[in-house]
N, C-alpha and C positions, 0 to 999 in steps of 0.2 A: 223642885218640880221634876217629874219623871222625864227621863230622856227617851221619849217616844215620838214617833212621827205624828204630825197632826192628822186627825181623821175627819175633821169637819171643816167646812168652808162657810164663811159668813159674808153677808152683803146687806146693804141697806134694803129694807123692804120696798116693794114697788106696788103700784095699784093692781097689777095683774096677780098679786099674791092673795087677793081677797078670798077666793074660793077655798084655797088651802088653809088660810087662817080660820075661816068659818068651819071647815072640816075638823081641824084640830081643837079649836076652842068650843065647838058645838058637840064634841064627843063626850057623852056622860062619863066615860072612864077617865078622861083627862081632867075631870072636874070633881072627882070624888071628895076632895078636901076644899073645894071652892063653895063657900056658903051661898053665893049667888047662883050656883048651878051652871049648867052648860049654856052657851050662847044659843038662842033659839031663832034669831032672825038675821038674815044676810045684811040688813041695814046696820045692825050692831057691829058686824065685822067691818063694814065700810067706815063707820064712825071711829072704831078703834084704830084701824089702819090710817085714817086721816090724822088722828092725834099723833101717831108714831111719825108720820111723814112731816108734820108740823114741827115736832121735836127735832128731827134731823135737819130741817130747813133753818130753824132758829139757833140750835145749839151745836150742830155738826156731829152729833152722835145720838144713839138711842138703841132700841132693841134691834137685833139683827134677824134676818131670815137665815135659817140654818139648814144646811144639806150635808150629806156625806160626800167626801172628796171624790169617791168613785161614781157618784150619781148627783152631780151638782145642780141638776134641774128639778130634782124631787125634794121638796122641802120636808124635813122631818120635825121642824119646830121653829120656835121664835124665842129670843131671849137676849139678855145682856144687862147693861146698866142704863138706868134712866131715872130722872127725878120722879118721886112718888110722894104724894101727901100722906103722911102718917097722921091722920086726923088734921090737926092744924099746923104740923111741922113738916116742911119739905125736906126730904132726904134723898141721897143717891142710893137707889135700891137695885140689888142684883135679883133678877127674876128670870123665869123661863117656863115654857110649856112645850112639851114634846109629844108627838104622836105616840100612841101605844106601841107601834112597831119599833120604836127607838128606845123603849124602856129597858133598864137592866144591862146596859152596855157601857156605862160610864160616860155617856155623852154630857149629862148635866154637870159632872165634875170637870170635864174638859172645857166645856163652855164657860163655866165659872172661873177657871184659871185664866182663860183668855180674856174674859171680861174684866177681871181684876187687874190683869196686866195693863189693859187699856186704861182703866180707871186711875191707876197709880202711876204708871210709867209715861203715859201720853197726856192724859187729862189732868194729872197731878191733884186728884181729889184727896183730901185729908183722911176720909173714911168712907166706907161703903157699908150699907146695912142690908139685911135680909129679913123679910117678914114671912112667917110661916105659921100655919095652923098648928096648934099644940099636938094634934094626933097624927101629923104627917111625918112619920118616922123616917121615910126615905129622903125627903127634902132636908130634914134636920141633919141626917148623916152627911149629905152633900155639903151643907154649910159648914159643918164641923171639919170635914176633910179639907175644905178650902181655907181653914184657919179662922173662920168667924166664931166669935165667942158669944154666949148669952149676954144680952145687954139689958133686957127688961121685957115688959109685956105691953101690949097695946089693946085696949078694949074697943076693938073696931067693928065687932059684929054683935049687934044687939041681941041679947038673949043667949049668947054662946060664950064659951070660955074664951078669954083673951088670946090673941095671937102672940106668938113668941117673937121677940126682936133679937136679932144677932147683929154683931158689928165686927168689922176688921178695920184697923187703922193702917194708913200708909206706912210702909216699912220704916220710913225715916221719921215718923211722927210718934211722939210719946203720948199715949192716951191721957186725957185730962180727967 
């Protein structure tokens, strides 16, 4: 891990984050590789935020609200590790969505390192997965930088090429 000062702060999302969540998840630019497209209704943002808060309440972890250290009240994204259904199989998934203003600055890689540290050092998960659309080169590069390796494909979007699945195992776990 690089010896650099952290640039991001993370916190559990709160109900007051719904407008910022909607702004980021509703931006067509942040959904270029999302087959479902941008979020179009504030109600959808409320439902997503409610799911995240339920995850935090029942499991004690989940996606974080993310801000720059120098501007902790301005959220630039959401992400972290949380369970996700890969069709019928539940996996611990690393994911993120950043506002366009935060792109190209290495924040996804920094978030990923911090999320994997939580997943392995604190939560002691045996493995973490990443699910990415096959044409999303930037996210694939982030997963590779973080040490995730190709694991397979998931035919999760009808009529589209399968998503790529990446995996990284706990540093003390030998892959099976």
